[in-house]
MARROVO-710517 format. One record per residue: x, y, z of N, C-alpha, C in turn. Coordinates in steps of 0.05 Angstrom, whole numbers, plus 5000, padded with zeros to 4 digits. Layout:
<nodes>
XYZXYZXYZ;...
</nodes>
This chain:
<nodes>
919957045315917756865324915557015333;913356925324911057115339908556925341;906857055361904556865369902457085369;900156985359897957155356895457025369;894257095389892056945401890257155412;887757015415885257185426885357135457;885157375471884957365502882557575510;882057515537880757735547882257965560;881458175554882758415563881358545585;882458495610881458705635881358955631;882959075616883059385609880759405593;880459315572877559335556875159175561;875659025579873358835586871958715563;873358605545872958445520874958295511;874458105493876257955479877858125457;880458125460882058225438884158035429;885758135408887757965395890258095405;891957885418894757975429896857855411;898858065406901057995389903257955410;904857735411906757695425909357625405;911057785400913257785383915757845391;917957695389920757745398922357855373;923258095378924758245362927458325373;930058245356932458325367932458255395;931657985404931957875434930358035452;928458215442926558365461923658285458;922358205477919558135472917558415469;915758375450914358585448911658515449;909458585463906658525465905158775457;903058705443901058885436898258785435;896258955442893458825439891758995421;890558865400888958975378886358825377;884659005366881258955367880858735347;882758725325881858515303884658375296;883958135287886057945280887458045258;886358205239887858295215889858515226;888758685248890758875255893258745269;892458535285894958385300896758285283;895758175257897058025236898958235224;898258485218899358665209901458795226;901258845254903158925270905258745272;905058495274906558265274908458285251;907258305229908958285203910858525202;910258765209911359005206913659015228;913058915249915558895269917658715263;917058485254919058315245920258405218;918858475203920058625179921858825178;920858995198922659215198925359165211;925058995231927458915244929358775226;928258575209930258465190931458685167;930258865158931459065143933659225159;932659305184934659455198937359325200;937059045202939458875211941258925187;940258925162942358945137942459235129;941759425144941559725136939859795116;937859675113935959765091933759915102;932660085087930560245097928260095108;926260175127924460065139921660095123;919759955131917159985114915760235121;916960375141915560655148916060845128;917860825112918261005090916560895064;915560695067914060605042910660665049;909660775026906660865028904760645038;902760665048900560475052899260375024;898560165024896960005001894660194993;893060275013890460405012891460664999;893760795006894361064993895261024963;896560794958897160774927894460734911;892660554923890260484908888660744904;888260944925886861144924888061384904;890561384902892161524883891561464851;891761154852891061084824888561154815;886261104830883661174821883161484815;884561604829884261924823885462004798;886961854787888361914762886561804735;884761644742883261524720881461714710;881261784688879362014676876861914669;876561664659873461534657872261474684;869961574686868261544713867561264715;866861094693866160844691868460684703;870960724688873360554696874360634723;873960864731875060934758873060774781;870260784775868260624794869260314795;869860214772870359934768873159894784;875260084775877460044795877560044823;875660264829875560314861874060024873;872259914861871259684872872859444871;874559384852876559164847879059214870;879759474874881859514894880959534924;878559614924877459604957877059284961;876459124941876358814949879158714957;881358804942883558724949884258834978;883759064986884359185010882859065034;880358935030879358795048880358505056;882058365037882958135038885858115055;886658335058889758385065889458495091;891458455110891558595136891358915135;889559015152889559295151892259495156;892559665138894859835140897359735131;897159525115899959425106900859625082;903659605081905159785066905259645037;905559825014905459704987907159504983;909459494995911659284990910859005005;908859035021908258785034906258605022;905058705004903258534985904558374969;903758074973905157864963903357714942;905057544926903357374905901157184921;901657134944899956954958897557134966;897657364972895357544978893857544949;895457574928893557614899892357314894;893557134901892456864895890056804914;890056914937887456884952885457044936;886257274928884357454913882957294889;884257174874883956994853881656774862;882756614882880856384892878356494900;878256734915875556864928873656924903;875157024883873557134859872256884844;873856634843872656444833870456304849;870756314873868356264891865956454888;866256694882864356914875863056854848;864356664832862756564809863456714784;866056864782867057014761868656814743;868856844720869956704697873056774697;874656614688877556694686877956924673;876356994652876857194634876557454648;874457434667873257664684875357734705;876657504717878457574736881157634725;881857574703884057674691884057994684;881658054678880758324670881458504697;880458404721880658534749883358534756;885458294747887758294758889458494741;888658554718889858784701889459054715;887259114728886759344743888959324766;889359114783891059114806893559174793;894559034771897359054760898059334757;896259494739896359764731896759934756;895359874778895960034803898560014817;899359764818901759684831903959824815;903859784789906059894771906460214777;904260324782904560614785905760714811;906460534832907860554854910660734850;911760644825914460724816913961004810;911761104801911561354786910461534809;908961404826907561634848909861654871;911561484874913261504899915961494889;918061684896920561644885922361434904;921461364931922661174942921960874931;919760864911919260604906920160534877;922460714867923260704839924360434830;925960304853927260024850925559814856;923159834867921559634874920159434855;920259154859918859004839916258924849;914358934830912058854838911358544843;909958454856909758164859908358034836;908857754832907757654808904957604809;903657684789900557644787899957384780;898757244796897856984791895256964771;895556984746893357044729892256734724;889756674719888856454717888756374688;889656084682890056014655887955874647;886755964624884455804611885555624589;884855364594885555164572885255274543;882755424542882255504514883155824507;885155904521885856164523887256244496;888656024480889756054453887356064431;886756284422884556294404885756344376;884556124360885356104330883356274318;883156564319881156684303882456904284;882156824260882957014238880357124227;880457414223877957504211878557534182;876957324170877157344139876457594124;877757644098877557894085874357924081;872857724075870057774067868557894093;869257744119868057804140868758084146;871358174145871958434151870158654130;869758574106868458734091865558784095;864058564100861258604108860458734133;862658724151861758814176862659154172;864959224159865259474150863359644133;862859474113860259624096857759664113;856659484133854759544148855459774165;857159844179857660024199857960284183;858960304158859760534142857260584123;854760414122852760484106851160764114;849960894098848361124105845961044126;844761284132842361214151840660984142;839860824158838360594154835560644164;833760514152830760564156830460534193;828660674202827960704225830160754247;832960854231835060904252835061204258;835761244284835861524293837961664278;838161894272839662094253842262134272;841962124299843662184320845961894322;844661704316846061454319848161394298;847561514274848961464250852061544253;852861814266855561874270857261644288;855961574309857161374328857561064312;855360994297856060744278858260784257;858461044244860861074223863761094240;863661174263866161204275866760924288;865260764295865860494300867060334276;865860384256866960284230869560384224;870060594224872760724223874560604239;874260634269876460474286876560154278;874460024268875059744263876559734243;875859874222877859864198880859964203;880860164222883560234225885260044240;884059894254885259724271886459474250;885359374228886359224213888659324197;888459584191890159734172892759804191;892659834219895359934231896659714250;894959494253896159284274896059414303;895159644308894859754334892859664354;893459644379891359584404889259754402;887259644409884759814411885060064429;886660054452887060254472888960484460;890660384441892860544427890960724410;889260614394887460774376885860984392;884660894413883361094423884861344437;887361304442889261484453890961644431;890061584406891661714387891261974384;893562184384892862464383893462534357;892462784347892762894324895562974320;896963074343899463144344901662924339;900362674337902162424333901962334308;900162474289900062434261901962584247;904162464230905662594219905162574187;907062664168906262614140906662354131;908562184139908661934130908461704154;908161804178908661584200906661654220;905461484236904261564260905761504285;905661664303907061624327905661484347;906361264356904561084373906061034402;904361094424905761054449904060804462;905660594463904260354469902660354496;900560224501899260224523900060014546;901759844536902959614554905459704564;907059764545910059864551910860144557;909160304543909360584540912060634522;912760464510915060494488913460634463;914960794450914360944424914960784401;913360754384914060594357912860824334;913160714309911860894287910860684265;908460764261906860574240906660764216;907160644192907460804166904360834160;904161084147901161154138900561074110;899060834110898160774082895860904068;895160824047893260984035890660924050;890560724057887660624073887460784099;889760824114889960984138889461274132;891161384110890661614103887661724098;885961504084883261574077881861544105;882061394123880561424151881361694166;884061744163884362014180883162244165;883062244138881362454125878662474136;877362224141874862194146874162294176;876262324192876262444220876962734221;877962854200878663114198876863334214;874263284211872263454223871763474252;873163274268873163264295874363474308;873263574328874563794346876263704366;876463484371877663334395880363334385;882463334409885163314403886463004395;884062854403884162574395883162484369;884462294352883362264328880562114326;880061964343877761784343876061834366;876861954389875561954412875462214425;873662254446873362544459875362594480;875762374494877562404518879862214519;880362034497882361824500881261534509;878661524514877261304522875861174502;875060904503873160764487870560914483;869861004459867461144457864860984470;862761114477860260994489858960834469;858060604476856660394462858460264440;861060284439862260194416862259904413;862359784435862259474433859259334427;857259514435854459424428854059494398;854859674387855059764359855859544340;858659474350860059284336858959034337;857658924365856258674364853858664349;852258874345849858934333850458894300;852659014293853758974263854158694258;855958594274856158264267854158094268;852258154287849458014285847958054260;848058334251846258394224847458244201;850158204200851158114173851757774178;851257684202851357384207854257284216;855557484227858357394237858357374267;859357114278859257094310861057304320;860357374345861857614358862157494388;864157634397864957574426865157274436;863257224457863956954468862556724455;860756794432860056614415861556444404;860756194399862556004386864156134358;866856094359868356234339867756544334;867256654357866056974352868457124349;868557324337870757524334870457714360;872957844365873058084385874558284371;874758484384876558714373879158664368;879958514393883458464390883958284366;882158144357882757954330883758134311;883258384306884258534287887158584284;888258584311891158604310892558334306;891058104316891857854309891657824274;890057904265889557864236891658014221;891858304230894058454217896558324218;897258244239900358114241900257834225;897957694222898457464206898857534175;897357774169897557874140900457924132;901458074153904358174147906457954145;905957744162907357494162907457334136;904857344126904057204099904857374076;905457634083906357804057909157774056;910257634072913357584073915357814088;913857984101915458174117916858044141;919358154141921158024166920358084192;920857924208920057954240921258224247;923158324244924358584254922758794248;921658794220919959024211917058994226;915958794226913658714238913758794269;915758744279916158814310916159124315;917159234296917659544299914659664296;913059534278910359654274908659554297;908559314304906459204320907559294351;909659304356910759404382911159134401;911058904393911358694412914858684420;914858654449917458634460918958374453;917358164445918557894442917757804412;919957734397918957654371917357394372;917657224391916356964389912957064395;912357294407909757364408908657434379;910257514357909157544336908057294323;909557064328908856834316906456704330;906156794358903556704373901456864362;901857094354899657214343898557164318;900257004300899356914275897656714272;896156654254894356464254894056354223;893656084221893255954199890656114183;890756114156888256254140887456024117;885156034109884455864086886155884064;887356114054889156134032891755994039;892856094066895355974074895455674074;893155524085892955244088892755124059;891655244036891455154011894255154000;895455404003898255403992899955214005;899655134030901254924044900454654032;898154604027897154334019898054313989;898754523970899754483944902654423946;903954543966907154533973907054213977;905754143998906253854005905753643981;903453753967903253543945905553583924;906553793921908753833899911253693911;911853673935914153523950913853213945;911153123950910052863950910652733926;910552913905910252783875913352823862;915252903878917852923866918752683862;920352623839921252353832924052363834;925152163848927852133851929352083826;931452233821932652143795934651893794;
</nodes>
C-alpha cells in the first residue's frame, strides 16, 4: 500500500511530493521534487520487496529504460533512422516515471503512448511505424544485457485499422509498364546522374516480385550470400535463415549489379537507397498507376503479396512457399494471397461447369 501526495517541505521551503509506502511491515517515507520521481520510487520499493519475497532478483540488476534506448540508437547505422528512433524513444521516456527499469515498462504505458500520438494527430499507420521502433528497441534488451535473456517484452498495443487488410495484387501489365519506365535509357531533360538511381530502383522493384523477399531483406542482401543456385536470406523480422532459388530472372538482375563495389548487392550500406520511394512514386505517376495512399495505390510490400499469390496459383504447396517466403505461420501465406482477374475468371468457369452438370 502506498500513498503519494503533495506537501510543503520545511526543509526545502517549497512543495514536494511525498512517498509514504509500507514495505515488509516497515514504513518508508521519501520526498521527491516531481510526481514522476515519486511514482517511480514507490513502484521500485514495492516491486523489489515482492521479488525478494520469492527469491527473485531485484530491479536493481535490470538496466534503466533510458540506457536501453540510448544503446539501441547507437547501433542504428542510418543517420536518418537513428534520428527518428531517438525522437520516438525520447517521447516514450517522457511519458513514464523517470528512471524506471526496462522490465517496469508495461503495456499500459505503451497504450498511453498510442493514445497521446492519436491526440497529436498521427494516423494509425504512422503510430504503427513508431511502435515498430519501440518494439525493436525492447527486443534488443535480450541481446544487450545477459540478465535479460529470459525477459518477455510487454505486448505492443498496435492500432487496428478497419481497412488494414489490403486487397492489392499488382497485375502483370502494371509491373511491366513500371519496370519498363524505370529501366528506360536516359530521358529527355533528365540529369545523367539520376539514371543509375532510377535503374537501381527498377532492379530492386523487379527483384521483389521474383524473390518474394521483404524490401528490408533485399536492401541487406550481401554478395557473400549469393550462391550458385540459391540466395541465403536472413529474415528482418525473425532473423531466421532461409534460401531462395536463383531463377533466370534473379540471375539476370544479379548480373546487372555485378559492377557495384559495395559488399551489398543493391545498396551501399544495407539501408534503403536515397530517394527510392520518390523515384518509384514518380514512375507510377508517369505510367498512370496509383501509388501509396492513393485509392487502390500500390506499395513496395505489395510485391511480396503478389509473389506469394503467384506461387499459390501456380500450384506450389504451402510448405515450399513457406520455405521461400519465410512466413512463420502457414495461415499468413493465405492471408498474403489475393484474388486476381485470371483466378476469378477460372473460378467463374468452374462454377458454371458445376452448375450445368446434369444428374444421371
